[in-house]
TIVO-2410 file (N, C-alpha, C; in nm, 3 decimals):
# residues 93
REC num residu      c1      c2      c3 atome chaine
REC   1      M   0.095  -0.110  -0.015     N      A
REC   1      M   0.015  -0.009  -0.020    CA      A
REC   1      M   0.091   0.126  -0.015     C      A
REC   2      S   0.206   0.108   0.105     N      A
REC   2      S   0.258   0.246   0.096    CA      A
REC   2      S   0.315   0.245  -0.089     C      A
REC   3      K   0.384   0.174  -0.152     N      A
REC   3      K   0.428   0.195  -0.284    CA      A
REC   3      K   0.334   0.236  -0.380     C      A
REC   4      T   0.186   0.192  -0.366     N      A
REC   4      T   0.103   0.229  -0.414    CA      A
REC   4      T   0.071   0.389  -0.407     C      A
REC   5      H   0.072   0.422  -0.279     N      A
REC   5      H  -0.012   0.568  -0.233    CA      A
REC   5      H   0.105   0.723  -0.209     C      A
REC   6      A   0.170   0.643  -0.167     N      A
REC   6      A   0.344   0.755  -0.144    CA      A
REC   6      A   0.422   0.714  -0.231     C      A
REC   7      K   0.451   0.618  -0.316     N      A
REC   7      K   0.530   0.553  -0.394    CA      A
REC   7      K   0.647   0.548  -0.323     C      A
REC   8      I   0.677   0.502  -0.241     N      A
REC   8      I   0.800   0.492  -0.115    CA      A
REC   8      I   0.789   0.406  -0.043     C      A
REC   9      A   0.861   0.303  -0.004     N      A
REC   9      A   0.882   0.216   0.066    CA      A
REC   9      A   0.871   0.229   0.203     C      A
REC  10      I   0.792   0.162   0.258     N      A
REC  10      I   0.801   0.176   0.457    CA      A
REC  10      I   0.842   0.038   0.524     C      A
REC  11      T   0.921   0.076   0.628     N      A
REC  11      T   0.959  -0.015   0.779    CA      A
REC  11      T   0.866  -0.058   0.811     C      A
REC  12      D   0.932  -0.225   0.844     N      A
REC  12      D   0.816  -0.274   0.918    CA      A
REC  12      D   0.724  -0.213   1.074     C      A
REC  13      H   0.837  -0.149   1.104     N      A
REC  13      H   0.800  -0.048   1.261    CA      A
REC  13      H   0.754   0.050   1.206     C      A
REC  14      A   0.791   0.130   1.123     N      A
REC  14      A   0.679   0.295   1.080    CA      A
REC  14      A   0.542   0.213   1.062     C      A
REC  15      A   0.534   0.096   0.992     N      A
REC  15      A   0.440   0.069   0.953    CA      A
REC  15      A   0.288   0.020   1.063     C      A
REC  16      E   0.352  -0.077   1.153     N      A
REC  16      E   0.331  -0.153   1.261    CA      A
REC  16      E   0.244   0.006   1.327     C      A
REC  17      D   0.348   0.114   1.372     N      A
REC  17      D   0.320   0.196   1.410    CA      A
REC  17      D   0.200   0.354   1.354     C      A
REC  18      L   0.154   0.348   1.245     N      A
REC  18      L   0.116   0.373   1.139    CA      A
REC  18      L  -0.042   0.311   1.181     C      A
REC  19      L  -0.029   0.223   1.226     N      A
REC  19      L  -0.165   0.107   1.253    CA      A
REC  19      L  -0.196   0.140   1.383     C      A
REC  20      L  -0.126   0.095   1.502     N      A
REC  20      L  -0.120   0.150   1.635    CA      A
REC  20      L  -0.178   0.272   1.606     C      A
REC  21      T  -0.170   0.393   1.609     N      A
REC  21      T  -0.189   0.495   1.577    CA      A
REC  21      T  -0.339   0.504   1.527     C      A
REC  22      Y  -0.398   0.473   1.433     N      A
REC  22      Y  -0.501   0.513   1.401    CA      A
REC  22      Y  -0.619   0.404   1.429     C      A
REC  23      G  -0.566   0.310   1.490     N      A
REC  23      G  -0.598   0.216   1.640    CA      A
REC  23      G  -0.640   0.295   1.754     C      A
REC  24      D  -0.545   0.372   1.804     N      A
REC  24      D  -0.570   0.441   1.896    CA      A
REC  24      D  -0.650   0.583   1.855     C      A
REC  25      M  -0.676   0.626   1.735     N      A
REC  25      M  -0.744   0.767   1.690    CA      A
REC  25      M  -0.875   0.717   1.760     C      A
REC  26      V  -0.884   0.596   1.662     N      A
REC  26      V  -1.069   0.497   1.671    CA      A
REC  26      V  -1.138   0.503   1.776     C      A
REC  27      A  -1.031   0.433   1.901     N      A
REC  27      A  -1.056   0.444   2.003    CA      A
REC  27      A  -1.070   0.534   2.104     C      A
REC  28      E  -0.984   0.630   2.080     N      A
REC  28      E  -1.075   0.787   2.142    CA      A
REC  28      E  -1.188   0.807   2.092     C      A
REC  29      L  -1.210   0.836   1.951     N      A
REC  29      L  -1.329   0.863   1.888    CA      A
REC  29      L  -1.420   0.792   1.975     C      A
REC  30      E  -1.406   0.661   1.977     N      A
REC  30      E  -1.575   0.627   2.014    CA      A
REC  30      E  -1.588   0.636   2.197     C      A
REC  31      N  -1.465   0.697   2.232     N      A
REC  31      N  -1.489   0.687   2.385    CA      A
REC  31      N  -1.553   0.851   2.410     C      A
REC  32      D  -1.547   0.922   2.295     N      A
REC  32      D  -1.576   1.075   2.247    CA      A
REC  32      D  -1.693   1.066   2.237     C      A
REC  33      I  -1.788   0.979   2.168     N      A
REC  33      I  -1.846   0.960   2.125    CA      A
REC  33      I  -1.966   0.882   2.226     C      A
REC  34      R  -1.900   0.787   2.322     N      A
REC  34      R  -2.044   0.751   2.436    CA      A
REC  34      R  -2.052   0.837   2.573     C      A
REC  35      Q  -1.923   0.934   2.572     N      A
REC  35      Q  -1.879   1.033   2.670    CA      A
REC  35      Q  -2.011   1.111   2.603     C      A
REC  36      H  -2.080   1.193   2.455     N      A
REC  36      H  -2.070   1.295   2.478    CA      A
REC  36      H  -2.238   1.304   2.406     C      A
REC  37      A  -2.242   1.137   2.393     N      A
REC  37      A  -2.405   1.086   2.276    CA      A
REC  37      A  -2.483   1.133   2.356     C      A
REC  38      N  -2.568   1.278   2.309     N      A
REC  38      N  -2.686   1.235   2.371    CA      A
REC  38      N  -2.818   1.266   2.266     C      A
REC  39      L  -2.851   1.147   2.221     N      A
REC  39      L  -2.964   1.214   2.087    CA      A
REC  39      L  -3.116   1.184   2.132     C      A
REC  40      G  -3.113   1.182   2.252     N      A
REC  40      G  -3.280   1.064   2.301    CA      A
REC  40      G  -3.313   0.955   2.254     C      A
REC  41      R  -3.237   0.891   2.213     N      A
REC  41      R  -3.253   0.744   2.197    CA      A
REC  41      R  -3.125   0.666   2.206     C      A
REC  42      D  -3.098   0.512   2.199     N      A
REC  42      D  -2.996   0.490   2.227    CA      A
REC  42      D  -2.868   0.480   2.151     C      A
REC  43      P  -2.761   0.545   2.207     N      A
REC  43      P  -2.651   0.622   2.168    CA      A
REC  43      P  -2.586   0.459   2.100     C      A
REC  44      M  -2.627   0.379   2.154     N      A
REC  44      M  -2.498   0.250   2.096    CA      A
REC  44      M  -2.558   0.251   1.908     C      A
REC  45      Y  -2.658   0.270   1.906     N      A
REC  45      Y  -2.692   0.282   1.731    CA      A
REC  45      Y  -2.589   0.397   1.672     C      A
REC  46      F  -2.578   0.519   1.740     N      A
REC  46      F  -2.521   0.642   1.659    CA      A
REC  46      F  -2.359   0.560   1.705     C      A
REC  47      I  -2.281   0.473   1.781     N      A
REC  47      I  -2.180   0.450   1.791    CA      A
REC  47      I  -2.126   0.368   1.673     C      A
REC  48      D  -2.268   0.248   1.648     N      A
REC  48      D  -2.221   0.113   1.587    CA      A
REC  48      D  -2.239   0.221   1.405     C      A
REC  49      S  -2.310   0.343   1.406     N      A
REC  49      S  -2.262   0.432   1.282    CA      A
REC  49      S  -2.188   0.430   1.285     C      A
REC  50      V  -2.081   0.549   1.327     N      A
REC  50      V  -1.958   0.591   1.344    CA      A
REC  50      V  -1.822   0.471   1.387     C      A
REC  51      N  -1.871   0.354   1.348     N      A
REC  51      N  -1.789   0.274   1.380    CA      A
REC  51      N  -1.786   0.194   1.238     C      A
REC  52      R  -1.882   0.213   1.142     N      A
REC  52      R  -1.893   0.150   1.035    CA      A
REC  52      R  -1.805   0.253   0.912     C      A
REC  53      L  -1.918   0.375   0.938     N      A
REC  53      L  -1.821   0.520   0.894    CA      A
REC  53      L  -1.638   0.533   0.912     C      A
REC  54      S  -1.592   0.466   1.040     N      A
REC  54      S  -1.471   0.511   1.084    CA      A
REC  54      S  -1.367   0.402   0.975     C      A
REC  55      A  -1.460   0.221   0.950     N      A
REC  55      A  -1.396   0.187   0.890    CA      A
REC  55      A  -1.408   0.189   0.740     C      A
REC  56      L  -1.485   0.275   0.668     N      A
REC  56      L  -1.465   0.346   0.573    CA      A
REC  56      L  -1.392   0.419   0.531     C      A
REC  57      M  -1.358   0.528   0.649     N      A
REC  57      M  -1.278   0.615   0.621    CA      A
REC  57      M  -1.139   0.542   0.641     C      A
REC  58      A  -1.074   0.442   0.740     N      A
REC  58      A  -0.956   0.370   0.706    CA      A
REC  58      A  -0.859   0.393   0.618     C      A
REC  59      F  -0.916   0.383   0.537     N      A
REC  59      F  -0.813   0.319   0.408    CA      A
REC  59      F  -0.786   0.513   0.382     C      A
REC  60      G  -0.870   0.619   0.385     N      A
REC  60      G  -0.835   0.749   0.302    CA      A
REC  60      G  -0.725   0.817   0.453     C      A
REC  61      W  -0.734   0.785   0.509     N      A
REC  61      W  -0.662   0.845   0.711    CA      A
REC  61      W  -0.537   0.757   0.673     C      A
REC  62      I  -0.513   0.674   0.609     N      A
REC  62      I  -0.405   0.556   0.609    CA      A
REC  62      I  -0.336   0.601   0.470     C      A
REC  63      R  -0.357   0.655   0.391     N      A
REC  63      R  -0.349   0.639   0.276    CA      A
REC  63      R  -0.280   0.834   0.275     C      A
REC  64      R  -0.355   0.895   0.369     N      A
REC  64      R  -0.284   1.032   0.399    CA      A
REC  64      R  -0.152   1.065   0.457     C      A
REC  65      M  -0.194   0.937   0.566     N      A
REC  65      M  -0.089   0.981   0.662    CA      A
REC  65      M   0.058   0.895   0.582     C      A
REC  66      L   0.020   0.834   0.451     N      A
REC  66      L   0.149   0.724   0.417    CA      A
REC  66      L   0.225   0.882   0.326     C      A
REC  67      I   0.149   0.967   0.281     N      A
REC  67      I   0.162   1.106   0.186    CA      A
REC  67      I   0.253   1.145   0.266     C      A
REC  68      K   0.165   1.189   0.396     N      A
REC  68      K   0.265   1.316   0.465    CA      A
REC  68      K   0.406   1.216   0.480     C      A
REC  69      A   0.415   1.126   0.554     N      A
REC  69      A   0.520   1.039   0.575    CA      A
REC  69      A   0.663   1.004   0.454     C      A
REC  70      A   0.571   0.997   0.334     N      A
REC  70      A   0.658   0.968   0.192    CA      A
REC  70      A   0.727   1.128   0.186     C      A
REC  71      N   0.676   1.252   0.196     N      A
REC  71      N   0.683   1.400   0.175    CA      A
REC  71      N   0.782   1.398   0.227     C      A
REC  72      N   0.793   1.392   0.401     N      A
REC  72      N   0.879   1.415   0.494    CA      A
REC  72      N   1.040   1.339   0.460     C      A
REC  73      A   1.024   1.191   0.445     N      A
REC  73      A   1.133   1.080   0.430    CA      A
REC  73      A   1.207   1.183   0.301     C      A
REC  74      R   1.083   1.222   0.212     N      A
REC  74      R   1.188   1.271   0.013    CA      A
REC  74      R   1.269   1.435   0.107     C      A
REC  75      E   1.205   1.480   0.166     N      A
REC  75      E   1.251   1.565   0.201    CA      A
REC  75      E   1.418   1.592   0.270     C      A
REC  76      R   1.381   1.476   0.338     N      A
REC  76      R   1.518   1.465   0.429    CA      A
REC  76      R   1.620   1.329   0.357     C      A
REC  77      G   1.603   1.323   0.269     N      A
REC  77      G   1.673   1.211   0.123    CA      A
REC  77      G   1.681   1.082   0.195     C      A
REC  78      Y   1.591   1.050   0.254     N      A
REC  78      Y   1.548   0.864   0.253    CA      A
REC  78      Y   1.470   0.819   0.161     C      A
REC  79      S   1.518   0.695   0.152     N      A
REC  79      S   1.459   0.610   0.047    CA      A
REC  79      S   1.322   0.523   0.094     C      A
REC  80      R   1.330   0.577   0.222     N      A
REC  80      R   1.166   0.490   0.283    CA      A
REC  80      R   1.123   0.546   0.373     C      A
REC  81      I   1.002   0.517   0.408     N      A
REC  81      I   0.929   0.584   0.563    CA      A
REC  81      I   0.998   0.486   0.656     C      A
REC  82      D   1.052   0.571   0.787     N      A
REC  82      D   1.081   0.551   0.890    CA      A
REC  82      D   0.969   0.573   0.996     C      A
REC  83      I   1.008   0.517   1.096     N      A
REC  83      I   0.917   0.542   1.234    CA      A
REC  83      I   0.947   0.694   1.321     C      A
REC  84      E   1.046   0.743   1.265     N      A
REC  84      E   1.065   0.896   1.278    CA      A
REC  84      E   0.955   1.032   1.160     C      A
REC  85      Q   0.926   0.956   1.086     N      A
REC  85      Q   0.839   1.027   1.010    CA      A
REC  85      Q   0.668   0.987   1.030     C      A
REC  86      I   0.647   0.932   1.081     N      A
REC  86      I   0.544   0.851   1.126    CA      A
REC  86      I   0.510   0.922   1.237     C      A
REC  87      V   0.592   0.896   1.355     N      A
REC  87      V   0.553   0.979   1.473    CA      A
REC  87      V   0.576   1.169   1.477     C      A
REC  88      H   0.634   1.182   1.393     N      A
REC  88      H   0.613   1.342   1.369    CA      A
REC  88      H   0.494   1.453   1.297     C      A
REC  89      I   0.454   1.314   1.261     N      A
REC  89      I   0.245   1.383   1.173    CA      A
REC  89      I   0.160   1.375   1.279     C      A
REC  90      D   0.073   1.525   1.294     N      A
REC  90      D  -0.042   1.491   1.381    CA      A
REC  90      D  -0.163   1.377   1.285     C      A
REC  91      P  -0.190   1.308   1.378     N      A
REC  91      P  -0.291   1.232   1.301    CA      A
REC  91      P  -0.443   1.279   1.248     C      A
REC  92      F  -0.433   1.393   1.368     N      A
REC  92      F  -0.562   1.460   1.336    CA      A
REC  92      F  -0.575   1.587   1.271     C      A
REC  93      E  -0.516   1.628   1.171     N      A
REC  93      E  -0.485   1.688   1.025    CA      A
REC  93      E  -0.538   1.601   0.942     C      A
***
């Protein structure tokens, strides 16, 4: 996926961190929804909808993160994405 979308290789460690960051974001989003949902009906319906939406958006988020990391790597003269590029990207942008 990295070579297809970011046009650069990625280390295993960086790929693992990217996926863990994504999981953390989804968990935080779900927690926020649980704490703040006041829809006058069962909030589980809303949470399930957001979970499905998150699953659909996952590819787009990962693609954007890979492209940002690849640009950072290229600017530094690296031939592949390393953990350094992943941890310095704001996942909420």
